[in-house]
TORMAR-140251 format. One record per residue: x, y, z of N, C-alpha, C in turn; residue in one letter. Coordinates in pm, whole numbers, plus 50000, padded with zeros to 5 digits. Example, Ala and Ser with C-alpha at 12.3 -4.5 7.8 and 13.67 -1.06 7.14 Angstrom:
BEGIN
513194943150780512304955050780513204967050780A/512854977550708513674989450714512905000350787S/
END
This chain:
BEGIN
500824988050000500005000050000500865012650000M/502035011850067502905023750073503305027949934A/503595017949847503985020949710502895028749639K/501675023549643500565030049574500275043649635E/500415044749768500165057449834501165067949786K/502435064349778503445073849733503175078249590N/502835068849503502555072249364501325081149354M/500295077749430499065085649427499315099649479A/500115100649586500425113849642501195122349542E/502175116449479502955123949379502075128249262M/501235118949216500355122149104499445133849140A/498955134149264498065144849309498825158049319D/500035157749374500825170049392501135176549258I/501515168449159501965173749030500875173748923F/499665169448961498515169448868498815161348742H/499365149448763499595140148654499045126648698V/498945117348607498435104048642499565095248694S/499215085448774500205075948825500815068048710A/499995065148607500515057748491501575065948418S/501405079348414502415087848350503725087148428A/503635087048561504845086048643505585072948616L/504835062048607505465049148580506105049148442R/505415055148345505955055648208507235063848203Y/507255075348269508465083748268509615076748339W/509295069048443510355061348509510885050748412E/509985043848343510395033548247511295039348137Q/511025051948098511815058447994513115064548048E/513325063348179514555068448238514545083448263G/513365089448265513275103848282513165108048428L/512585099548512512555102248656513075090048730I/513655092648847514295081848923513685081049063R/513395068649103512915065949238513965058049314F/514025060149443514735050849528513815038749552Q/514395027649594513615015549621513805011349766R/512725006749826512845001849963513674988949962T/514454986550068515384975150068514714961550055P/513574959650116512994946350126512024943250011H/511094951949986510064948749887510234956349755N/511274964849748511604972249625510474981449579R/509694986349675508674996249641509355009249602Y/508695016549511509185029949475509085039149595R/510155046749615510165056349724510685069749671Q/509815080049658510265092749602511295099449692P/512215106149627513265113449698513325127649641S/514225135849694514425149249639514805148349491A/515615138149457516015136449316514805133749228Q/513845125849281512615123249205511895136349175T/511835145049276511155157849257511845166149149M/513175166749154513915174649055513695168948915W/513785155648905513575149248774512185152548719D/511185151448807509825153648763509585168248722L/510155177548796510045191648759510645194148621C/511765187548591512385189048460511485183248350E/510925171448375510055165248277508845174248248V/508225179548353507065188248334507445201148260L/508625206348289509095218348220509215215748070F/509875204948034510085201947892508775197547824Y/507895191347902506605187647844505815200247809R/505905210647893505235223447864505825230147740N/507065226747708507675231847585507315223247464L/506505212847488506095203447382507285195647326S/508275193047412509415184947371508975170247369V/509135163247259508735149047253509555140447350P/508955129447392509635120247483510965115547424I/510985112947294512215108347230513355118447249A/513025131447245514045141747265514385143147414D/513375141147499513635141947644514665131547688M/514625119947623515575109347660517015113847641R/517245123047547518605127547518519085138247616R/518145144847686518515156247770519495152547881I/519295141247954520255138048060521695136448010P/521875133247881523215131447826523765143847759G/523035154947765523475167147698524515174647780M/525445180747708526375190147771525665203547788Q/526245212247869525605225047900525325233147774V/526325234047683526135242247564525065236147472H/524935222847472523895216447391522505219547447Q/522395219547580521125222847643520765237547617M/521785246147619521555260247591521015262147450Q/521595255147352521125256147214519705251047199Q/519415239847266518065234147258517045243847315M/517355249847430516435259347493516245271647406L/517325276247344517235287847256516285284947138H/516415273247080515555269546966514085268947008E/513835263247126512455262447173511925276347208H/512785284847261512345298547291511915305847164E/512695304147056512355310746930511035305646876Q/510825292446887509565286846840508385292046922R/508585293147054507525298147140507205312847111L/508255320747087508025335047057507255336546926R/507575328146829506825328446703505375324246727A/505185314446814503825309946846503045320946918R/503735328347006503075339347077502565349746978I/503395352946877502975362546775501735357446702V/501725344446670500565338546602499325339246691Q/499505336346820498365336646911497835350846929L/498745360446936498305374346949497525378746825E/497955374146708497245377146585495865370546586E/495805358246637494525351346647493575358546742T/494105363346855493285370946950492765383746884V/493615390346804493185402346733492045399146637R/492175387846565491135384046470489825380746543R/489925374546661488735371546740488025384546777I/488825394546821488245407446858487555413946738A/488145412546620487535418146499486205411246469E/486165397946483484915390646460483845394846560K/484255396446685483295400646787482755414546757Q/483625423546710483195436946673482265436446552E/482555427446457481675425946340480285421546382A/480215412146476478915407546527478175419046596I/478925426746676478315438246742477815448446640A/478575450446533478165460046430476905455446358Q/476785442346334475545437046275474355440546363I/474515438946493473435442346586473095457146582G/474105465646575473865480146571473155484046441R/473595478346329472985481646200471545476846194L/471285465046249469905460146253469025469246337E/469555474146449468785482746538468545496546476A/469535501746404469425515346349468585515946222D/468475505046148467775505246021468575513145918G/467855520345830468535528345726468735542545777F/469955547545763470315560645817471045568645710V/470675581245695471405590245604472705594545671L/473815592845600475115596445655475935603645548V/476905611445595477905617145505479245611145543K/479835603645450481095596845477481985597245353E/483275595245376484235594045266484625579445254K/484115572845152484455558745131485765557645054L/486505547345088487775544645021487505539044881D/488555538644800488455532444668488255517344682A/487715511244578487545496644575488225491344450I/489155481944470489805475144357489055462344326D/489075458344200488415446044158489095433944222A/488305423644248488835411144304489665403744198F/490725397244245491535388644158492325379044245A/492625367344189493485357844259494935361744236F/495295373144294496655378344285497235378544427E/498515375544440499105373044572498875384244671K/499185396644634499065407644730497615409744772S/496695407944677495275409544709494805398344799I/495225385944769494815374644852495365376044994M/496595381045008497165383245140496345393545217Q/495895403945148495055414045212493755407945261A/493145399245179491915392445219492155383645342Y/493245376345343493525366945451493715374245583I/494535384845582494875391745705493875402545744H/493125407645646492145418245675490855415445598H/490115405045639488885401745567487855413045570P/487985422245667487035433345674487245443245560D/488305441545482488495450145365487795444545240R/487265432445250486555426645137485325435045106A/485065437044978483985446044935483095439144833A/481845443844829480925439944724480325452644668V/480065452744539479495464444472478325459844388M/477155465744412475945462544337475585474544250L/475675472544121475345483144026473975480143966E/473005489443976471625486343937471345486743788P/472095494243711471745496243570472805490543478E/472435485443361471055483743311470335472043379P/471085461843421470525451343505471505449543620S/470985444443731471815443643851473105435943825L/474225442243859475535436143840476245435543975R/476745423944010477445422044137478945420744108V/479735429044175481185428444157481855427244294R/482845418444302483595416544425484885424644418Q/485325429344534486545437344535487155438344673G/488035448044689488705450344816488895465344835I/488565470144956488735484344986490225487844992F/490565499144933491955503844934492605501344799G/492955512044731493545510644597495015506944607H/495365495244550496755490444553497445491644417Q/496675494644314497255496344182497535483344110G/497125472044168497365459044105496235455644010V/495005458544052493805455643973493075468643939Q/492205468243838491435480143805490605485043924P/490465497943934489665504044040488195504343994C/487305497944068485895497744029485095508644100I/485705514844199485125526644263486255535844307K/486205548144265487205557944307486935562044451E/487975566044521487815570944657487055584144656A/486205586244753485485599044765486475610044799D/486415620944727487305632244755486805640544873E/485515639844900484935646945012483785638745069Q/483265643045183482155635745242480975635445146E/480415623645129479355621345031478135615545101T/476955619145051475725614645113475425600045072L/475195591745171474845577645149473675573845239Y/472995563245201472045556645290472745544245344L/472955544045472473745533345534472825523245601K/473175510445591472385500045656473075486645647G/472365476245689472885462645688472465455745558L/473425450445487473175443045363473415428245388L/472425420145351472555405545359472465400045219R/473505392945179473505386645047473615371645063I/472765364444997472775349845005474105344344955Q/474715335645036475955329144996475615317444906S/475735319444778475325309244683476145311144557D/476035301744467476695302944338476145315144266D/477025324344228476585336744166475925334544031M/476055322643975475465319843844474025315043854Q/473535312243975472195306643988471135317543986T/469945313743942468825323143938468415327344078A/468515318144175468115321444313469035332144371S/470335331344339471275341544388470925355144327Y/470675355544198470355368144130469095374344188T/468075366144210466815371044264466985376244407A/467715368744489467915372844628468725385644637A/469735386944551470565398944552469765411044503T/468935408944402468055419744355467135424444467R/466575415144544465705418944656466485426744761R/467705422544788468525429544887468785443844843A/469095445444714469345458944663468065467444669Y/466955461644629465695469144626465245473444765E/465615466044867465305470145004465945483645034T/467215485144996467895498045011467255508544920F/467045504844795466535514344696465175519944736A/464295511544786462975516044827463045525544945N/463975522645038464165531645152464655545245105A/465525545445003466035558044949464915565844879A/464135558944798463035565644727462015571544825R/461785564444935460825569245034461265582445096A/462575585145090463095597645146463405607945037Q/462945605144914463075614844807464385614344730G/465095603044736466365601744666466285590844560Y/467105592444458467265582144357468445573244397Q/468245560044396469335551044439470375549144329P/471625548444372472715545544280473355532144315G/474665531344304475385519044337475395516744487A/475455504044524475485500044665476835493644694L/477525498744797478855493844832478785487344971Y/479345475344982479315468245109480705464345157G/480935466045287482175461345351481845448945432R/482555438045405482255424945464482375425145616Y/481385419045682481405417545826481555402945869L/480645394345818480585380645870479725372145779L/479935359045784479045349445720478385341045829S/477075339145817476355331345917475115325245852A/474515315745922473395308345865472095311645937C/471055314745860469685316045909468805307945814E/468845294845830468265285245736469065285245606Q/469305297045551470205298545437471445306045485T/472575303145425473805310045463473865323545393R/474235333845473474305347445422475665353445450Y/476055362945363477175371745391476595385145435D/477115390245546476645402945601477655414045570Y/477115425545530477955437045495477415449645562Y/478335458245603477985472045635477955479145500E/476815485045464476625489445326476215504045316A/476615510245204476325524145175475725525145034W/474525530745024473875532744896474105547144851L/474705548644731474915561944676473565568244644A/473455581344669472175588244653472305600344564L/471215603544498471105616344431469635620544437E/469405633844438468035638544441467415636844303T/466095637644297465405636544168465815647944075K/466065659844132466535671144051467915668243992D/468785662244075470125658644026470015648643914D/469135638943929468975628643825468445634843696A/467525644443709466985651043590468045658943517A/468915665943593469995673743534470975664743459K/471185652543515472145643443453471605636643329A/470265637143308469655630643192469825639243067T/470445634242959470685642442840469375645842769P/
END
């Protein structure tokens, strides 16, 4: 019983299983003294030191096969090994910090969807950035990967509804499908939901037309003629059907402006 008690006590102190302790002993990573008569395991100060080392290297994700080599390492070899693991951990920290940043962006996008739903359609004056056309080009794809909130959609109503994908911010790699506003411009701002579907299907075309007309009707109700609709990507989510959500701005002009522009 003393043997099992010692193993159970050690397992409890270090928050590991007794089977893990036996395995590490079998691999030569931790050492026990043995009682003279029955050869029961008896932990000593050396056992504690060994176990602390094993747990330290396990937290570094050092494989057991590499741990076996550590007792035979010279000081400079151990220093090199620790340096390499430190570099890998620092790189991992950078990746984790980037992941945390992306989580915060997603949470903010969800919050923005809620705000846009609550506000409905609102007249605003804003300066929108330029939009470049979408392309499978390296610099553009990198921008999408690291900053998905720069993804853009553009709905042009005439002569028939045309949907174009792009990215906010002119990089000069692809044609510019929307020039940057030189000054604050009047828009109708709201939440745009576009069905995530094959753009070639009739259902996608119909659903996108309805989404545009929702904005257009709101603009007409306030005495404006609707123009192009620009959306900045927020999130994709499912409500029976999967949708892409955008913070969107509908270009506006008054009926007098439209009449003046008609030849």
